[in-house]
Structure formats: C-alpha cells, structure tokens
C-alpha positions, -999 to 999 in steps of 0.1 A, spaced: 1 1 1 13 34 -9 -1 67 6 5 98 -13 -4 134 6 -3 165 -14 11 194 1 0 228 -10 5 261 6 -25 273 27 -54 285 6 -52 325 2 -83 346 1 -81 380 -11 -112 403 -4 -116 435 -21 -138 456 3 -141 457 42 -176 469 40 -204 448 59 -200 419 32 -164 416 31 -163 417 72 -188 386 74 -170 369 46 -132 376 62 -150 359 95 -164 331 80 -133 322 56 -109 324 88 -130 294 107 -124 277 69 -86 280 74 -76 305 46 -49 328 47 -69 362 41 -60 395 30 -86 424 29 -79 454 8 -100 486 12 -95 521 -3 -112 535 27 -89 537 61 -120 537 83 -128 503 68 -93 489 63 -88 488 100 -77 452 115 -96 454 147 -130 454 126 -118 424 104 -118 395 125 -95 366 112 -78 389 86 -40 381 82 -32 412 65 -52 445 59 -42 467 31 -54 502 27 -51 514 -11 -68 516 -43 -78 483 -54 -64 493 -91 -30 493 -76 -30 468 -47 -47 437 -62 -20 434 -94 6 437 -67 -3 408 -48 14 374 -51 -8 350 -68 -10 309 -74 -38 286 -85 -50 282 -46 -56 320 -46 -91 328 -43 -106 366 -49 -139 382 -35 -151 416 -49 -174 433 -25 -164 468 -32 -189 495 -25 -186 506 -62 -192 485 -97 -167 506 -112 -139 497 -87 -151 461 -90 -149 463 -127 -112 475 -124 -100 450 -105 -120 423 -123 -101 430 -154 -69 426 -134 -81 393 -115 -92 375 -147 -58 376 -160 -41 360 -129 -39 320 -122 -61 323 -94 -84 295 -84 -119 311 -81 -133 344 -82 -166 358 -67 -180 394 -77 -210 412 -59 -217 442 -76 -243 465 -68 -251 475 -105 -239 457 -136 -203 446 -142 -186 450 -175 -208 426 -198 -175 418 -215 -162 403 -184 -194 388 -172 -197 364 -207 -164 357 -212 -164 319 -218 -126 316 -208 -136 324 -172 -153 294 -164 -144 294 -126 -158 329 -121 -192 334 -101 -211 365 -108 -238 377 -86 -256 410 -100 -283 431 -85 
C-alpha cells in the first residue's frame, strides 16, 4: 500500500472591500483555514480591529494593490467593494491571474464583456 499526500500552501483569500459583506466573509473564511488578505480604499474600513480573522489588511486603491499581490492557483478572490466601477477595474486584473476561483458581487452591472467571457469558467457573478 502506498499513501500519497499532496502538500500545498494554505489557500489564500483576497477580499476587495471591507464593508459589511467583506467583513462577514472574512470572519467565515477564517474558520475555514484561509490565509486572508483584505483590501479597501477607505481607511476607516481597512482597520484590522474590524476584520476578525484577517492575516493582513491593506489600505489602498484596488487597481494598485490587487495586481501587486502574490498569486497562484490556490488563491481565491472576492470582490465586494462599494462600487461596481471599482469591482470592474479589479475584475479585469484578477481574471488575468492564475487564480483558483473568483466571486464578484456588484451593486450594479459589471462589464458585460467580463461577465460573458467563456474562458472564465471558474468565475461566479452575482449581480443586483
């Protein structure tokens, strides 16, 4: 009998948006064993004391911070910023990274070209 175990890095979750949805996502993801990075442009929201379970909290523009983050197939993204325009900018960057899965929640429509691209089979879009 041969036993094999695959060793991979701890799954990484990047949450773009530290409002009520991002905060709750961070809390739940911490119980699932993710290494969690939360990014928000608003200093009052990018506060480590608000984000229970976050391993790192970064305050800065999504379009600048997200491309600079290390990435691998074991990285997951959740876009829950307060602006569909900011989500769209971050989504265009994320969809070109070798990430595992993406989740976008927009308060208005994301770009139709992003939402309809058949190459992005691991992307989940929730539009309201």
